[in-house]
C-alpha positions as CSV (number, residue, x, y, z in Angstrom):
1,M,-15.9,-99.6,64.9
2,D,-17.8,-96.5,66.1
3,V,-16.1,-96.0,69.4
4,S,-18.6,-93.3,70.4
5,K,-21.2,-96.1,70.8
6,I,-19.2,-98.1,73.4
7,K,-21.3,-98.4,76.6
8,N,-18.9,-100.2,78.9
9,P,-15.6,-102.1,78.9
10,K,-17.4,-105.5,79.0
11,L,-17.2,-105.8,75.2
12,L,-13.4,-106.3,75.5
13,K,-14.0,-109.6,77.3
14,K,-15.2,-111.3,74.1
15,M,-12.7,-109.7,71.8
16,S,-9.6,-111.4,70.3
17,V,-6.3,-109.7,70.3
18,N,-6.6,-108.9,66.6
19,Q,-10.0,-107.3,67.2
20,M,-8.5,-105.3,70.1
21,N,-5.7,-104.1,67.8
22,D,-8.3,-102.9,65.3
23,L,-10.1,-101.1,68.1
24,A,-6.9,-99.4,69.1
25,G,-6.6,-98.0,65.6
26,D,-10.2,-96.8,65.7
27,I,-9.7,-95.1,69.1
28,R,-6.6,-93.3,67.8
29,S,-8.4,-92.0,64.8
30,F,-11.3,-90.9,67.0
31,L,-9.0,-89.0,69.4
32,I,-7.1,-87.3,66.6
33,K,-10.4,-86.2,65.0
34,K,-12.2,-85.1,68.1
35,L,-9.3,-83.3,69.7
36,S,-8.5,-81.4,66.5
37,K,-11.8,-79.5,67.3
38,T,-11.7,-79.2,71.1
39,G,-8.0,-79.4,71.9
40,G,-6.8,-81.5,74.9
41,H,-4.1,-83.9,75.9
42,L,-3.6,-85.7,72.7
43,A,-0.1,-87.1,72.9
44,P,-0.4,-88.7,76.4
45,N,-3.6,-90.5,75.3
46,L,-2.3,-91.8,72.0
47,G,0.5,-93.4,74.0
48,V,-1.8,-95.4,76.3
49,V,-4.3,-96.9,73.9
50,E,-3.1,-100.5,74.1
51,L,-2.3,-100.1,77.8
52,T,-5.8,-99.0,78.6
53,L,-7.4,-101.7,76.5
54,A,-5.3,-104.4,78.2
55,L,-6.2,-103.0,81.7
56,H,-9.9,-103.2,81.0
57,K,-9.5,-106.6,79.3
58,V,-7.8,-108.2,82.4
59,F,-9.4,-106.3,85.2
60,N,-13.0,-105.7,86.0
61,S,-13.7,-102.0,86.5
62,P,-15.4,-100.6,88.6
63,K,-15.1,-103.5,91.0
64,D,-11.3,-103.4,90.4
65,K,-10.0,-99.9,91.1
66,L,-8.1,-98.2,88.3
67,V,-6.3,-95.1,89.6
68,W,-4.9,-92.7,87.0
69,D,-2.1,-90.4,88.1
70,V,-2.8,-86.8,86.9
71,G,-5.6,-88.1,84.8
72,H,-4.7,-86.4,81.5
73,Q,-4.1,-89.8,80.0
74,S,-7.6,-91.1,80.9
75,Y,-9.4,-90.3,77.6
76,V,-9.2,-93.9,76.3
77,H,-10.6,-95.0,79.7
78,K,-13.4,-92.5,79.3
79,I,-14.2,-93.9,75.8
80,L,-14.3,-97.5,77.0
81,T,-16.5,-96.6,80.0
82,G,-19.3,-95.1,77.8
83,R,-18.4,-91.5,77.4
84,G,-17.3,-91.5,73.7
85,D,-20.5,-89.9,72.7
86,R,-19.7,-86.8,74.7
87,F,-16.3,-86.1,73.3
88,D,-17.5,-83.2,71.2
89,S,-17.9,-81.4,74.6
90,L,-14.5,-82.4,76.0
91,R,-13.1,-79.5,78.2
92,Q,-16.0,-77.3,77.0
93,Y,-18.3,-75.4,79.3
94,K,-20.6,-77.8,81.1
95,G,-19.1,-80.7,79.0
96,L,-16.9,-83.7,79.6
97,C,-14.0,-83.1,82.0
98,G,-10.5,-83.5,80.7
99,F,-9.5,-85.4,83.9
100,P,-11.2,-88.3,85.8
101,K,-14.4,-87.1,87.5
102,R,-16.1,-89.2,90.0
103,S,-19.5,-87.6,89.3
104,E,-19.1,-88.6,85.6
105,S,-18.7,-92.3,86.0
106,E,-18.5,-95.1,88.6
107,H,-15.3,-96.1,86.8
108,D,-13.6,-92.9,87.9
109,V,-12.5,-93.8,91.4
110,W,-10.0,-91.0,91.9
111,E,-9.8,-87.4,90.7
112,A,-6.4,-85.7,90.0
113,G,-5.1,-82.8,88.0
114,H,-1.8,-82.8,89.8
115,S,0.7,-85.6,89.6
116,S,2.2,-88.1,92.0
117,T,-1.0,-88.7,94.0
118,S,-2.0,-92.1,92.6
119,L,0.2,-94.4,94.7
120,S,-0.9,-92.9,98.0
121,A,-4.6,-93.1,96.9
122,A,-4.2,-96.7,95.7
123,L,-2.6,-97.8,98.9
124,G,-5.4,-96.3,100.8
125,M,-7.9,-98.2,98.7
126,A,-5.9,-101.4,99.2
127,V,-5.8,-101.0,103.0
128,A,-9.5,-100.3,103.1
129,R,-10.2,-103.4,101.1
130,D,-8.1,-105.5,103.5
131,L,-9.7,-104.0,106.6
132,K,-13.2,-104.7,105.2
133,H,-12.2,-108.2,104.0
134,E,-13.2,-107.4,100.5
135,N,-11.8,-108.9,97.3
136,F,-10.7,-106.7,94.4
137,E,-7.6,-105.5,92.6
138,V,-6.1,-102.0,93.0
139,V,-4.1,-100.8,90.0
140,A,-2.4,-97.4,89.9
141,V,-1.1,-96.0,86.5
142,I,1.7,-93.5,87.0
143,G,4.0,-91.8,84.5
144,D,7.8,-91.9,84.9
145,G,7.9,-88.1,85.2
146,A,5.5,-88.3,88.2
147,L,8.0,-90.4,90.1
148,T,10.0,-87.2,90.7
149,G,7.2,-86.0,92.9
150,G,7.9,-86.3,96.6
151,M,4.5,-87.9,97.3
152,A,5.2,-90.7,94.9
153,L,8.5,-91.6,96.6
154,E,6.9,-91.3,100.1
155,A,4.2,-93.7,98.9
156,L,6.7,-96.2,97.4
157,N,8.4,-96.3,100.7
158,D,5.2,-97.1,102.6
159,I,3.9,-99.5,99.9
160,G,7.1,-101.6,100.3
161,H,6.7,-101.5,104.1
162,Q,3.0,-102.5,104.2
163,N,3.4,-105.2,101.6
164,R,-0.3,-105.0,100.4
165,N,-1.5,-106.7,97.2
166,M,-1.5,-103.9,94.6
167,I,-0.2,-103.3,91.1
168,I,1.6,-100.3,89.9
169,I,1.8,-99.6,86.2
170,L,4.8,-97.4,85.5
171,N,4.0,-95.8,82.1
172,D,7.5,-94.9,80.8
173,N,7.5,-92.7,77.7
174,E,10.6,-90.7,78.7
175,M,8.5,-87.5,78.8
176,S,5.9,-86.2,81.2
177,I,4.9,-82.7,79.9
178,A,8.4,-81.9,78.7
179,P,11.4,-84.3,78.5
180,N,12.0,-85.8,81.9
181,V,15.0,-84.9,84.0
182,G,16.8,-86.2,87.1
183,A,18.5,-89.2,88.5
184,L,15.3,-91.3,88.6
185,H,14.9,-90.8,84.9
186,N,18.5,-91.9,84.3
187,M,17.9,-95.0,86.5
188,L,14.9,-95.9,84.3
189,N,17.1,-95.4,81.3
190,R,19.5,-98.0,82.6
191,I,16.6,-100.4,83.4
192,R,15.3,-100.1,79.9
193,S,18.6,-101.3,78.5
194,A,18.7,-104.2,81.0
195,N,15.6,-106.0,79.9
196,K,17.2,-109.4,80.2
197,Y,17.0,-109.2,84.0
198,N,13.6,-110.8,84.4
199,K,14.2,-113.6,81.9
200,A,17.5,-114.4,83.6
201,K,15.9,-114.3,87.0
202,E,13.1,-116.7,85.9
203,D,15.7,-119.1,84.4
204,L,17.7,-119.1,87.6
205,E,14.6,-119.8,89.7
206,Y,13.7,-122.7,87.4
207,L,17.3,-124.1,87.6
208,M,17.2,-123.8,91.4
209,K,14.0,-125.8,91.6
210,K,15.8,-128.6,89.7
211,I,18.6,-128.9,92.2
212,P,18.0,-131.6,94.8
213,A,17.6,-130.3,98.3
214,F,21.0,-130.7,100.0
215,G,20.2,-128.5,103.0
216,G,20.1,-124.9,104.0
217,K,23.6,-124.1,102.9
218,I,23.1,-124.7,99.2
219,A,19.7,-122.9,99.4
220,S,21.3,-120.0,101.0
221,V,24.1,-119.8,98.4
222,A,21.5,-120.0,95.6
223,E,19.4,-117.1,97.1
224,R,22.6,-115.0,97.4
225,L,23.4,-115.9,93.8
226,K,19.9,-114.8,92.7
227,D,20.4,-111.5,94.5
228,R,23.8,-110.9,92.9
229,L,22.2,-111.4,89.5
230,K,20.1,-108.3,90.1
231,Y,23.1,-106.2,90.6
232,L,24.9,-107.8,87.6
233,L,22.1,-107.2,85.1
234,V,20.3,-104.2,86.5
235,S,21.9,-100.9,87.6
236,G,20.1,-100.1,90.9
237,V,17.2,-102.5,91.3
238,F,15.6,-99.6,93.1
239,F,12.1,-101.0,93.4
240,E,13.0,-104.5,94.5
241,E,15.2,-103.1,97.3
242,L,12.1,-101.3,98.5
243,G,10.2,-104.6,98.7
244,I,8.2,-104.2,95.4
245,T,8.4,-106.9,92.8
246,Y,9.6,-105.5,89.5
247,L,8.4,-106.8,86.2
248,G,9.6,-105.5,82.8
249,P,10.3,-103.6,80.8
250,V,7.2,-104.5,78.8
251,D,6.3,-103.2,75.3
252,G,3.3,-100.9,76.1
253,H,1.9,-101.4,72.6
254,N,1.9,-105.2,72.6
255,L,-1.4,-106.4,73.9
256,N,-0.3,-110.0,74.5
257,A,2.8,-108.8,76.5
258,L,0.7,-106.4,78.5
259,M,-2.0,-108.9,79.3
260,D,0.5,-111.6,80.2
261,S,2.2,-109.2,82.6
262,F,-1.0,-108.1,84.2
263,N,-2.2,-111.7,84.7
264,Y,1.2,-112.7,86.2
265,A,1.1,-109.7,88.5
266,R,-2.3,-110.6,89.8
267,K,-0.9,-113.9,91.1
268,K,1.9,-112.4,93.0
269,K,1.7,-111.6,96.7
270,G,2.5,-108.1,97.8
271,P,3.0,-105.0,95.7
272,V,4.1,-105.4,92.1
273,I,5.4,-102.7,89.7
274,I,5.1,-103.3,85.9
275,H,7.5,-101.1,83.9
276,V,5.7,-100.4,80.6
277,L,7.4,-98.7,77.7
278,T,5.1,-96.5,75.5
279,Q,5.5,-93.9,72.8
280,K,3.9,-90.6,73.5
281,G,1.8,-89.5,70.5
282,K,1.9,-92.9,68.9
283,G,-0.1,-93.0,65.7
284,Y,0.1,-89.3,64.8
285,K,3.3,-88.3,63.2
286,P,3.5,-84.6,64.4
287,A,3.0,-85.8,68.0
288,E,5.4,-88.7,67.6
289,L,8.2,-86.3,66.5
290,D,7.6,-83.8,69.3
291,E,10.7,-83.5,71.4
292,I,9.7,-80.6,73.7
293,G,6.1,-81.3,74.8
294,T,4.2,-79.2,72.3
295,W,1.6,-81.9,71.8
296,H,1.2,-82.8,75.5
297,G,-1.8,-80.5,75.7
298,T,-3.0,-78.5,72.7
299,G,-5.7,-76.3,71.3
300,P,-7.5,-77.1,68.0
301,Y,-5.2,-78.1,65.1
302,K,-5.4,-79.2,61.4
303,I,-5.2,-82.9,61.2
304,E,-3.4,-83.1,57.9
305,S,-0.5,-80.7,58.7
306,G,-0.5,-80.7,62.5
307,A,-0.6,-76.9,62.4
308,F,-2.3,-75.3,65.4
309,I,-5.3,-73.2,64.9
310,K,-4.7,-70.1,67.1
311,P,-6.3,-66.7,66.9
312,I,-3.9,-64.1,65.8
313,A,-2.8,-62.3,68.9
314,A,-2.0,-58.6,68.8
315,A,0.1,-58.9,72.0
316,P,2.6,-61.4,73.4
317,A,1.6,-63.9,76.1
318,Y,2.2,-62.8,79.6
319,S,4.5,-65.7,80.2
320,K,6.6,-64.7,77.2
321,V,6.8,-61.1,78.6
322,V,8.2,-62.5,81.8
323,N,10.7,-64.7,80.0
324,D,11.9,-61.9,77.7
325,T,12.4,-59.4,80.5
326,L,14.3,-61.9,82.6
327,Q,16.5,-62.7,79.6
328,E,17.2,-59.0,79.1
329,L,18.1,-58.5,82.8
330,A,20.1,-61.7,83.0
331,R,22.5,-60.4,80.4
332,A,23.6,-57.7,82.8
333,D,23.3,-59.7,86.1
334,E,24.9,-63.2,86.3
335,R,23.2,-63.8,89.6
336,I,19.8,-64.2,88.0
337,V,18.7,-67.9,87.8
338,V,15.3,-69.4,87.0
339,I,13.8,-72.6,88.5
340,S,10.9,-74.5,86.9
341,P,9.1,-77.6,88.2
342,A,8.7,-79.3,84.8
343,M,7.0,-76.3,83.2
344,V,9.7,-74.8,81.0
345,V,7.5,-75.0,77.9
346,G,4.2,-74.1,79.6
347,S,5.8,-71.0,81.2
348,K,7.5,-70.1,77.9
349,L,11.0,-70.2,79.4
350,E,12.7,-71.8,76.4
351,G,14.3,-68.5,75.4
352,F,16.0,-68.1,78.7
353,G,17.1,-71.7,78.7
354,K,18.6,-71.4,75.3
355,E,20.6,-68.3,76.1
356,F,21.5,-69.3,79.6
357,P,21.4,-73.1,79.8
358,D,23.5,-73.3,83.0
359,R,21.1,-70.8,84.7
360,L,17.8,-72.5,84.0
361,F,17.0,-75.4,86.3
362,D,14.2,-77.8,85.4
363,V,13.9,-79.8,88.6
364,G,11.0,-82.1,87.4
365,I,7.6,-82.4,89.0
366,A,8.9,-81.4,92.4
367,E,7.4,-78.1,93.5
368,Q,8.4,-78.4,97.1
369,H,12.0,-79.0,96.2
370,A,11.9,-76.2,93.7
371,A,10.9,-73.7,96.4
372,T,13.5,-74.7,98.9
373,F,16.1,-75.0,96.2
374,A,15.4,-71.3,95.3
375,A,15.7,-70.4,99.0
376,G,19.1,-72.1,99.2
377,L,20.3,-70.1,96.2
378,A,19.0,-66.9,97.8
379,T,21.2,-67.5,100.9
380,Q,24.2,-67.2,98.7
381,K,23.3,-63.8,97.2
382,M,21.9,-65.3,93.9
383,K,18.7,-63.9,92.5
384,P,16.5,-66.9,92.0
385,V,13.2,-66.7,90.2
386,L,10.7,-69.6,90.9
387,A,8.5,-69.7,87.9
388,I,5.5,-71.8,88.9
389,Y,1.8,-72.1,88.0
390,S,-0.5,-70.9,90.7
391,T,-2.2,-74.3,91.0
392,F,1.1,-76.1,91.4
393,M,2.4,-73.5,93.9
394,Q,-0.2,-74.8,96.3
395,R,1.9,-77.9,96.7
396,A,4.9,-75.9,97.9
397,Y,3.0,-73.9,100.5
398,D,5.0,-75.1,103.5
399,Q,8.3,-74.4,101.8
400,I,7.2,-70.9,100.8
401,L,6.2,-70.2,104.4
402,H,8.9,-72.1,106.3
403,D,12.0,-71.8,104.0
404,I,11.4,-68.6,102.0
405,C,9.2,-66.2,104.0
406,R,10.3,-67.2,107.5
407,Q,14.0,-66.6,106.5
408,D,13.0,-63.4,104.6
409,L,15.0,-64.5,101.6
410,N,15.1,-62.6,98.3
411,V,13.2,-65.1,96.1
412,V,11.0,-63.9,93.2
413,I,8.0,-66.1,92.9
414,A,6.7,-65.8,89.4
415,V,3.1,-67.0,89.8
416,D,2.0,-68.0,86.3
417,R,-1.6,-68.6,85.3
418,A,-3.0,-66.7,88.2
419,G,-6.7,-66.4,88.0
420,L,-9.1,-68.5,85.8
421,V,-7.3,-70.7,83.3
422,G,-10.4,-72.2,81.5
423,A,-10.5,-75.6,80.0
424,D,-8.2,-77.4,82.5
425,G,-10.9,-76.8,85.1
426,E,-11.2,-77.0,88.8
427,T,-7.8,-78.6,89.5
428,H,-6.0,-75.9,87.6
429,Q,-7.8,-72.6,88.3
430,G,-5.3,-70.2,89.9
431,I,-7.8,-68.6,92.3
432,F,-6.5,-69.6,95.7
433,D,-3.0,-68.1,95.9
434,I,-4.0,-64.7,97.2
435,G,-5.8,-66.2,100.1
436,F,-2.9,-68.4,101.2
437,L,-0.1,-66.0,100.3
438,R,-1.5,-62.9,101.9
439,S,-1.2,-64.2,105.4
440,L,2.6,-64.9,105.1
441,P,4.8,-62.4,106.8
442,N,7.6,-60.6,104.8
443,L,5.9,-61.4,101.4
444,T,5.0,-58.7,98.9
445,I,2.4,-59.6,96.3
446,M,1.7,-57.7,93.1
447,M,-0.1,-58.0,89.7
448,G,0.1,-55.8,86.7
449,K,-2.8,-54.3,84.7
450,D,-1.2,-55.1,81.3
451,E,1.9,-56.5,79.7
452,N,3.8,-53.3,80.0
453,E,3.3,-53.0,83.7
454,L,4.1,-56.7,84.1
455,R,7.5,-56.0,82.4
456,N,8.2,-53.2,84.9
457,M,7.1,-55.4,87.7
458,V,9.7,-58.0,86.7
459,Y,12.3,-55.3,86.8
460,T,11.0,-54.1,90.2
461,A,11.1,-57.7,91.6
462,M,14.6,-58.3,90.4
463,N,15.8,-55.1,92.1
464,Y,13.9,-55.7,95.3
465,N,16.1,-56.7,98.2
466,Q,13.8,-56.6,101.2
467,G,12.6,-60.2,101.1
468,P,10.4,-62.4,99.0
469,I,8.1,-61.0,96.4
470,A,5.4,-62.7,94.4
471,L,4.5,-61.5,90.9
472,R,1.1,-62.8,89.6
473,Y,0.2,-62.9,85.9
474,P,-2.6,-64.6,84.0
475,R,-2.7,-67.2,81.3
476,G,-3.1,-65.9,77.8
477,N,-2.0,-62.8,75.9
478,G,-1.7,-59.1,76.9
479,I,-4.1,-56.4,75.8
480,G,-1.8,-54.9,73.2
481,V,-0.2,-51.9,74.9
482,A,3.1,-50.5,73.8
483,M,6.2,-51.8,75.6
484,N,8.8,-49.3,74.4
485,E,9.4,-47.3,77.5
486,P,12.6,-47.8,79.5
487,L,12.3,-50.4,82.3
488,H,11.7,-48.7,85.7
489,E,10.9,-49.7,89.2
490,I,7.4,-49.3,90.6
491,P,7.4,-48.1,94.2
492,I,6.3,-50.9,96.4
493,G,2.8,-50.6,97.8
494,T,1.7,-47.9,95.5
495,W,-1.6,-47.9,93.5
496,E,-2.6,-45.9,90.5
497,I,-5.8,-43.9,89.9
498,M,-6.9,-44.8,86.4
499,R,-10.1,-42.8,86.3
500,N,-11.6,-40.1,88.6
501,G,-15.1,-40.2,89.9
502,C,-17.1,-38.9,92.8
503,D,-20.0,-41.3,93.1
504,A,-18.1,-44.6,94.0
505,T,-14.7,-46.2,93.8
506,V,-13.8,-49.6,92.3
507,L,-10.5,-51.2,93.4
508,A,-9.3,-53.8,90.9
509,F,-6.1,-55.3,89.6
510,G,-4.9,-57.6,86.8
511,P,-7.4,-58.4,84.1
512,M,-10.3,-57.3,86.3
513,L,-9.0,-53.7,86.0
514,Q,-10.0,-53.5,82.3
515,T,-13.4,-54.9,83.2
516,A,-13.8,-52.3,85.9
517,L,-12.9,-49.5,83.4
518,T,-15.4,-50.8,80.9
519,A,-18.1,-50.8,83.7
520,A,-17.1,-47.2,84.5
521,K,-17.8,-46.1,80.9
522,Q,-21.1,-47.9,81.0
523,L,-22.1,-46.1,84.2
524,E,-21.0,-42.8,82.8
525,A,-23.8,-43.1,80.3
526,D,-26.2,-43.2,83.2
527,G,-24.7,-40.1,84.7
528,I,-22.7,-42.0,87.4
529,Q,-19.0,-41.1,87.8
530,V,-16.9,-43.9,89.2
531,Q,-13.3,-43.7,90.3
532,V,-11.3,-46.8,89.2
533,V,-8.0,-47.6,91.1
534,N,-5.4,-50.0,89.8
535,A,-4.7,-51.8,93.1
536,R,-1.6,-53.4,91.7
537,F,-0.1,-54.2,95.1
538,I,-2.2,-56.7,96.9
539,K,0.2,-56.6,99.7
540,P,1.2,-54.2,101.1
541,L,-1.8,-52.0,100.5
542,D,-1.6,-48.3,99.4
543,T,-2.7,-46.9,102.8
544,Q,-2.5,-43.3,101.5
545,I,-5.2,-43.9,98.9
546,L,-7.2,-45.9,101.4
547,S,-7.1,-43.1,103.9
548,E,-8.3,-40.6,101.3
549,L,-11.2,-42.9,100.4
550,A,-12.1,-43.2,104.1
551,E,-12.1,-39.4,104.4
552,N,-14.2,-39.0,101.3
553,G,-16.7,-41.5,102.7
554,G,-17.9,-42.8,99.4
555,P,-18.9,-46.4,98.7
556,I,-16.2,-48.8,97.7
557,L,-16.3,-52.0,95.6
558,T,-13.4,-54.4,95.4
559,V,-13.2,-56.8,92.4
560,E,-10.9,-59.8,92.1
561,E,-10.6,-62.9,90.0
562,G,-10.0,-65.1,93.0
563,I,-11.6,-66.7,96.0
564,L,-13.2,-64.1,98.3
565,A,-12.4,-65.8,101.5
566,G,-9.1,-64.3,102.7
567,G,-8.7,-62.5,99.4
568,F,-7.9,-58.9,98.4
569,G,-11.4,-57.6,99.4
570,S,-11.0,-59.1,102.8
571,S,-7.7,-57.2,103.3
572,I,-9.6,-53.9,102.5
573,L,-12.3,-54.7,105.1
574,E,-9.6,-55.6,107.6
575,Y,-7.8,-52.4,107.0
576,F,-10.8,-50.1,107.5
577,H,-11.9,-52.1,110.5
578,D,-8.5,-51.8,112.1
579,Q,-8.4,-48.0,111.4
580,G,-11.8,-47.6,113.0
581,F,-13.8,-46.7,109.9
582,Y,-17.0,-48.7,110.7
583,D,-19.6,-46.7,108.7
584,L,-18.2,-47.1,105.1
585,V,-20.2,-49.0,102.5
586,I,-17.8,-51.6,101.2
587,E,-18.8,-54.5,98.9
588,R,-16.7,-57.3,97.4
589,M,-16.9,-59.1,94.1
590,G,-15.0,-62.3,93.5
591,I,-15.5,-66.1,93.6
592,D,-17.6,-67.5,96.4
593,D,-16.7,-70.6,98.3
594,C,-16.6,-73.1,95.5
595,F,-14.4,-74.9,93.0
596,V,-14.7,-73.6,89.4
597,E,-15.2,-76.2,86.7
598,H,-14.0,-76.0,83.1
599,G,-15.1,-73.7,80.3
600,S,-13.7,-70.7,78.5
601,V,-12.5,-67.9,80.7
602,N,-15.3,-65.6,79.4
603,E,-18.0,-68.2,80.0
604,L,-16.7,-68.7,83.6
605,L,-16.5,-65.0,84.3
606,H,-20.1,-64.7,83.1
607,E,-21.2,-67.6,85.3
608,L,-19.4,-66.1,88.3
609,G,-20.8,-62.6,87.8
610,L,-17.5,-61.0,87.1
611,T,-18.5,-59.0,84.1
612,S,-18.7,-55.2,83.4
613,E,-22.5,-55.5,83.4
614,Q,-22.5,-57.1,86.9
615,I,-20.0,-54.6,88.2
616,S,-22.3,-51.8,87.0
617,I,-25.2,-53.3,88.8
618,R,-23.2,-53.6,92.0
619,V,-22.0,-50.1,91.8
620,K,-25.5,-48.8,91.5
621,Q,-26.5,-50.9,94.5
622,I,-23.7,-49.6,96.7
623,I,-24.5,-46.0,95.8
624,K,-28.1,-46.7,97.0
625,D,-26.8,-48.3,100.1
626,Q,-24.5,-45.3,100.7
627,T,-27.5,-42.9,100.3
628,R,-29.5,-45.0,102.8
629,T,-26.6,-45.0,105.3
630,N,-26.3,-41.2,104.9
631,R,-30.0,-40.7,105.7
632,I,-29.8,-42.9,108.8
633,R,-26.6,-41.1,109.9
634,K,-28.4,-37.8,109.4
635,V,-31.4,-38.9,111.5
636,I,-29.2,-40.1,114.3
637,T,-27.0,-37.0,114.5
638,S,-30.0,-34.7,114.4
């Protein structure tokens, strides 16, 4: 079947199970082919093909609400809801989003790029339904790894308390991004091995109904016997103790078993959780054999061999530079430990974990816990490194503020994927962290201009004992500079003049510094000499250089790959205002008040106007503004 021509999920209503199994094979082939060109979350979606088909067979979207946790496993849902013809544009600029998108389809009722939100959202929808006296089903699909998120546990607690009619599909493939960890994961392992529980419980219920009613005493004994059965056959009965009916485990690739479970759950009163066992990557051998999460999200690949198609990089990835430097330093300092919230592979920390397995802590999808765990380690004179994506660090804001910064603890926050990340889109762009970190007392923030400076910044951070320090670095590879110099500390709060010039000054850091240098070369051809400063410390600022700029009186342009509101440029304006320099011409370039959608980083930078050509135009404009200001000042003073 040509799945790209599917218009809506109604076609499933007339299909037999055999036809649906054939369609499952066609969808897998379609995904493997299309994602080999665009990249994307292949393994998660290959694992939920039958699950998604069964959901759309039994339930009636969009009347019934299907809520996908994270959303990276919603590709099959997108195909069934009429978007298969757009898969050539998946995660491409102006193309199909890699996550659910409410503006794309009425079938996408919830957007998420972060995990553990589906249960709270689904409960909200169920409560709204009941208050409005409406009639529809609410189904949340959540992975087993997402249950480690605090929000999911908070929601389960409230779901059991409120006792609303809703269905939770626990998609258990024993792996979220990387192999799952923690006590909840171990509990699910025990439940998987105790799959006789529901059959025995049903048999006991049937037997109880056959016993003549001899009064409350026998009924009471029978109920207690039924309860004891839970503890006999299942280690924990975690969900039922919360007040949520548990069904399963169910084979997630058996359409009949799935549909029977869904139909049974619809008849139950109150919340129901269906434990579904799936195989991540099913149907594509390289993804099936993946044990570390390589096929969770991929770039383009060769279908026949499974080899990834990657451009030959002349420089290591920034994340790898951080890992390698930490490994080198950890050999001499046993106090160095690394904490990752389920992103060991993404942050390229496998090397550190292999050499120091007892000093790398993967705490699961639990960013808040990770931050406070790091704080606790710091109170005992350890040297904790919290390696965390910028977008996921947002979820730990209170812990960074309350537990790390307020106590002025020596925690190194390694902010991975700071800046634009590209194809993962608006839920993952690391463009907000400067704005929310800069206001926190005691915190130092820095970002290197290249991989060599990053290496020395890691060294600086590990030797810094004056409180917390955040080290930002982008996704992708370095620019190819040599890294053979001895590690050395960079004085805190010092900038670096990269290029002299008398007509204007550009302050930039991170990847934007190279763009600014390119712009300066372009302007030189027009006879304009621009000073370019590597503003590598976002906080504290280099007040010596700023004072010199104020004395010179030339125009200043700040450039940042982040949100302007509260960003680096704002701090420059604040500084000059507080120092009483009111007549300087200062302009800011960055990202306006918006969320940035998906596309390649270069495409997004062009759309946002953060290119060397645009910097050149702005520099010319501020020079004109400065000339006009000087004329006005001259007239006033004369």
